[in-house]
C-alpha positions in Angstrom: -48.8 -71.3 57.7 -48.0 -73.4 60.8 -45.0 -71.0 61.6 -47.2 -68.0 61.2 -49.7 -69.3 63.8 -46.9 -70.2 66.2 -45.5 -66.7 65.8 -48.9 -65.1 66.4 -49.5 -67.3 69.5 -46.0 -66.2 70.9 -46.8 -62.6 70.3 -50.2 -62.8 72.0 -48.7 -64.7 74.9 -46.1 -61.8 75.4 -48.7 -59.2 75.2 -51.0 -60.9 77.7 -48.3 -61.5 80.2 -47.0 -58.0 79.9 -50.2 -56.1 80.6 -49.8 -54.5 83.9 -46.3 -55.6 84.3 -44.4 -53.8 87.2 -40.9 -52.6 86.5 -39.4 -52.1 89.9 -35.7 -51.7 89.2 -33.4 -52.6 92.2 -30.3 -53.5 90.2 -28.2 -50.4 90.9 -27.4 -47.8 93.6 -30.7 -45.9 92.9 -33.7 -48.1 93.0 -36.8 -47.1 90.9 -40.0 -48.4 92.5 -43.3 -48.0 90.8 -45.2 -50.8 92.3 -46.1 -51.3 95.9 -45.0 -54.5 97.8 -42.0 -56.0 99.7 -39.0 -54.6 97.9 -36.3 -56.4 99.9 -35.8 -58.4 103.0 -32.1 -57.7 103.0 -30.4 -55.1 105.2 -29.9 -51.8 103.3 -28.6 -48.3 104.0 -30.9 -45.7 102.4 -29.4 -42.2 101.8 -32.5 -40.6 100.5 -36.0 -41.3 99.1 -37.5 -39.2 96.4 -41.1 -39.4 95.3 -41.7 -38.1 91.7 -44.6 -38.2 89.3 -47.3 -37.2 91.8 -50.6 -37.3 89.8 -53.1 -35.7 92.1 -53.5 -33.8 95.4 -53.8 -36.3 98.2 -52.0 -39.2 96.6 -50.3 -41.1 99.3 -47.1 -43.1 100.0 -46.4 -45.3 103.0 -43.0 -46.9 103.2 -42.3 -49.3 106.1 -39.3 -51.3 107.4 -39.7 -55.0 106.7 -40.5 -57.1 108.7 -41.1 -54.8 111.7 -43.6 -52.5 110.0 -42.0 -49.4 111.5 -43.0 -46.4 109.3 -40.1 -44.9 107.4 -42.1 -42.5 105.3 -45.7 -41.5 105.2 -46.9 -38.7 103.1 -49.6 -37.0 101.0 -48.5 -35.6 97.8 -49.4 -32.4 95.9 -50.0 -32.7 92.1 -46.9 -31.8 90.1 -44.6 -31.4 93.1 -41.9 -33.9 94.0 -41.0 -34.8 97.6 -37.8 -36.1 99.2 -36.5 -37.4 102.5 -32.8 -37.7 103.6 -31.4 -40.1 106.2 -28.1 -38.9 107.6 -25.7 -41.0 109.5 -27.2 -44.4 110.5 -30.8 -43.3 110.5 -31.2 -44.9 107.0 -30.2 -48.4 108.1 -33.1 -50.7 107.6 -33.7 -54.4 107.8 -35.8 -54.5 104.7 -38.3 -52.3 102.6 -42.0 -52.6 102.2 -43.7 -50.0 100.0 -47.2 -50.4 101.5 -48.9 -47.7 99.5 -47.8 -45.9 96.2 -50.8 -44.1 94.8 -48.9 -42.6 91.9 -45.5 -41.9 90.4 -42.2 -43.5 91.4 -40.1 -43.8 94.5 -36.3 -43.4 94.0 -34.2 -45.0 96.8 -30.6 -44.0 96.8 -28.5 -46.7 98.6 -25.3 -46.1 100.5 -22.7 -48.4 102.0 -24.5 -50.6 104.6 
C-alpha cells in the first residue's frame, strides 16, 4: 500500500510539473521554438526562419537580436499560411536570439556555420 501511495505521488508530481511545459528544441541545426523568451545569448548564423502553424489572422511574431533589441523579424500571420524569411550572406549573423512575441504555431530556425 505504501508503494502504491508513493507511485501515485510521483505520477501526480510529473503531471503537475508538465502542465504548460514548453518544448523549445535547440539541439540540432534546425531549432523548433514554440515558446517566447530569450532563446540564446550565443552568437549564431541563421540561414532562414520559418513560421508554421498560424492559428488566426493577425497572430504576431517579433524576433529580436539579443541583447541589442534590434528587430530581426516582425510579422502578422494569416490563418493556415506559413511564412518564411531568408538571411543570405552575413545578414543572418546575430549575437543572440530573443523571441519576444509568438502568438501561435512554431518558429523553425535553420542554423548555418557561424
